[in-house]
C-alpha atoms as one frame of an Amber mdcrd trajectory, in Angstrom:
protein
  24.397   5.793  11.082  20.623   6.407  10.955  18.596   5.577   7.830  16.597
   8.140   5.829  13.206   8.030   6.081  10.549   7.086   3.965   6.862   8.497
   4.790   4.011   6.424   3.993   0.485   8.328   3.902  -2.469   6.879   4.023
  -4.640   6.795   1.168  -8.240   5.572  -0.002 -10.268   5.350  -2.576 -14.062
   5.362  -3.197 -15.604   2.653  -5.474 -18.972   0.751  -5.873 -18.732  -3.212
  -4.940 -19.157  -4.515  -7.743 -17.167  -8.035  -8.993 -15.295  -6.260 -11.993
 -13.857  -4.096  -9.714 -11.919  -5.878  -7.780  -9.277  -6.418 -10.425  -8.874
  -2.913 -10.585  -8.325  -2.422  -6.484  -6.063  -5.365  -6.133  -4.104  -3.683
  -8.853  -4.236  -0.474  -7.222  -2.906  -1.817  -3.915  -0.472  -3.662  -5.567
   0.779  -0.325  -7.115   0.678   1.418  -3.806   2.785  -0.942  -1.763   5.073
  -1.141  -4.185   5.835   2.305  -4.134   5.986   2.006  -0.237   8.319  -0.484
  -0.632   6.362  -3.491   0.313   6.145  -5.847  -1.960   6.339  -8.678   0.106
   2.888  -7.684   1.497   1.154  -7.424  -1.554  -0.082 -10.911  -2.160  -1.696
 -11.022   0.829  -3.035  -7.020   1.138  -4.522  -8.628  -2.136  -6.367 -11.637
  -0.754  -7.458  -9.644   1.902  -8.859  -6.847  -0.203 -10.177  -9.356  -3.054
 -12.107 -11.170  -0.011 -13.181  -8.136   1.854 -14.897  -5.992  -1.177 -16.084
  -9.623  -2.158 -18.185  -9.540   1.307 -20.008  -6.691   0.498 -20.931  -7.885
  -2.780 -22.558 -11.594  -1.174 -23.936 -10.595   1.340 -25.312  -6.433   1.262
 -25.250  -6.261  -2.760 -23.681  -5.386  -6.306 -23.269  -2.196  -6.225 -23.090
  -1.103  -2.609 -21.196   2.434  -2.388 -17.795   1.473  -0.383 -14.010   2.614
   0.571 -10.989   1.414   0.491  -8.183   2.672   2.889  -4.669   1.489   3.776
  -2.161   2.747   5.705   0.200   1.601   8.214  -0.002   0.889  11.984   3.152
   1.223  13.389   5.261  -1.422  11.315   1.578  -3.411  10.515   0.270  -3.150
   6.732  -3.772  -1.905   7.959  -6.625  -2.392   5.176  -9.895  -0.740   5.869
 -13.278  -0.885   3.547 -16.261   0.681   4.873 -19.342   0.271   3.505 -23.227
   1.326   4.440 -24.837  -1.442   6.477 -24.182  -1.661  10.400 -26.162  -4.943
  10.484 -25.205  -7.340   8.229 -21.821  -8.443  10.154 -18.987 -10.512   9.201
 -18.118 -13.998  11.007 -15.422 -16.197  10.857 -15.862 -19.772  10.054 -13.813
 -23.029   9.219 -12.680 -22.711   5.704 -13.004 -26.156   4.871 -16.584 -26.267
   5.799 -19.374 -27.282   3.936 -21.366 -24.124   4.418 -21.404 -21.412   1.875
 -20.788 -18.648   4.550 -17.961 -17.593   6.191 -15.086 -19.073   3.992 -13.957
 -15.435   3.163 -12.719 -13.966   6.538 -11.569 -17.139   7.620  -8.765 -16.651
   4.801  -8.736 -13.277   5.733  -8.094 -14.547   9.239  -5.107 -17.375   8.121
  -3.427 -14.415   6.550  -3.980 -11.040   8.265  -2.015 -11.023  11.954  -5.421
  -9.553  13.079  -8.671  -8.489  12.252 -11.899  -6.876  13.370 -14.624  -4.651
  13.188 -15.792  -0.602  13.668 -19.642  -0.339  14.336 -20.932   3.433  13.312
 -24.482   4.692  13.214 -24.654   4.054   9.256 -21.748   2.053   8.453 -19.304
  -0.259   9.225 -15.460  -0.737   8.734 -14.113  -4.082   8.776 -10.728  -3.802
   9.003  -7.363  -6.182   9.036  -3.775  -5.821   9.683  -0.593  -7.690   7.809
   2.765  -7.558   9.271   5.407  -6.252   7.554   9.488  -6.780   7.644   9.893
  -3.449   9.284  11.898  -2.983  12.058  10.351   1.399  12.259   7.583   2.559
  10.977   9.593   4.944   8.560  11.893   2.339   7.367  12.826   1.425   4.422
  12.598  -2.056   2.920  15.712  -3.794   1.085  16.038  -2.451  -2.498  19.311
  -1.497  -4.215  18.758   1.970  -5.300  17.586   2.931  -1.958  20.264   1.157
  -0.049  22.646   3.918  -2.224  20.709   6.174  -1.322  20.352   5.768   2.381
  23.908   5.158   2.422  24.518   8.434   0.921  22.011  10.994   2.847  23.546
   9.388   5.876  26.851  11.556   5.605  24.167  14.566   4.740  22.133  14.055
   8.452  19.181  12.698   7.138  17.738  10.114   9.917  15.067   8.724  11.134
  13.711  10.683  14.238  12.481   8.081  16.414  10.046  10.250  18.175   8.741
  14.580  17.308   6.578  16.060  14.829   6.621  14.087  11.445   7.057  16.911
   9.638  10.308  18.830  10.301  11.871  15.276   9.953  10.344  14.731   6.223
  11.994  18.699   5.820  14.889  17.949   6.851  14.922  14.819   4.866  14.464
  16.410   1.622  16.716  19.467   2.419  19.095  16.582   3.117  18.396  14.925
  -0.329  18.712  18.578  -2.370  21.955  19.401  -1.077  23.639  15.751  -1.858
  21.735  16.286  -5.808  23.665  20.161  -5.737  26.963  18.301  -4.305  26.404
  16.207  -7.593  25.769  18.641  -9.836  29.256  20.693  -8.935  30.883  17.659
  -9.514  29.370  16.952 -13.227  30.271  20.860 -13.555  33.733  20.439 -12.733
  34.597  17.160 -14.763  33.060  19.126 -17.972  29.547  17.697 -18.076  26.362
  19.702 -18.547  24.731  19.987 -15.552  21.481  20.616 -16.268  22.041  17.755
 -19.221  22.196  15.220 -16.430  19.790  16.832 -14.217  17.414  16.050 -17.457
  18.041  12.637 -17.642  18.291  11.450 -14.145  14.750  12.830 -14.273  13.722
  10.998 -17.508  15.374   7.576 -15.545  13.369   8.624 -12.888   9.854   8.445
 -14.517  10.936   5.723 -16.738  11.232   3.917 -13.221   8.227   4.950 -12.013
   6.263   4.455 -15.140   7.411   0.960 -15.683   4.884  -0.425 -13.154   1.811
   1.382 -14.301   2.395   0.036 -18.036   2.514  -3.625 -16.722  -1.359  -2.874
 -14.615  -2.381  -1.190 -18.169  -1.731  -4.501 -19.811  -2.603  -7.203 -17.344
  -6.034  -4.959 -17.178  -6.755  -5.802 -20.603  -5.527  -9.255 -20.549  -6.780
 -10.464 -17.054 -10.830 -11.118 -16.952 -12.813  -9.328 -13.936 -12.207 -11.387
 -10.145 -15.807 -12.788  -9.266 -16.602 -12.664  -5.917 -15.977 -15.853  -4.124
 -18.281 -17.752  -1.527 -17.280 -15.099   1.456 -18.735 -15.216   5.355 -20.804
 -12.874   6.877 -23.555 -14.999   8.012 -26.784 -14.008   8.637
């Protein structure tokens, strides 16, 4: 039986590189990765984001306009930070060295599967990639609700295609999900239940599940002090 697909659309967010922005970016990454079913990669991803952004603050300057972009490269999680300075390049030093520079990239190097820098005429992109537990780029991480849905949708023909256009596969998965929901509404109606009420209650439960982590982040935002930039490694 093929597993139903999970599409992880790339996303990005523009920001000004300030110390108080780091904790907010970490929370965004955590929220997004949990939505992608990649909770196991959250700690490493947050560390990499902290160090890459702190590099900009320390070596280019506070207030530098930058962009954080997160996507999948196969089964690896790719994190990119773009800034407008193509001259200040990151360097890798021993994290235990006495030097104050270079240690941030040593941390990135320790947790990432690989990292590098791409230079443009008026910008650079520092990136890193993290391993995940995924066997397939559009596969699922293990979770009870997801596993139940995968088992059910397998009977409706919602499978991950190894190749082929992306959108038809997604459309087929959506149609299978709609067919399953429709059948459940017929089943509830046959047992004397109000199908509309059942659908409303299911929607309310889904929205509560989605809102719960957001509320957690809002509370932590009020209680957690802003991250300060660490001594990171982009030696001149």
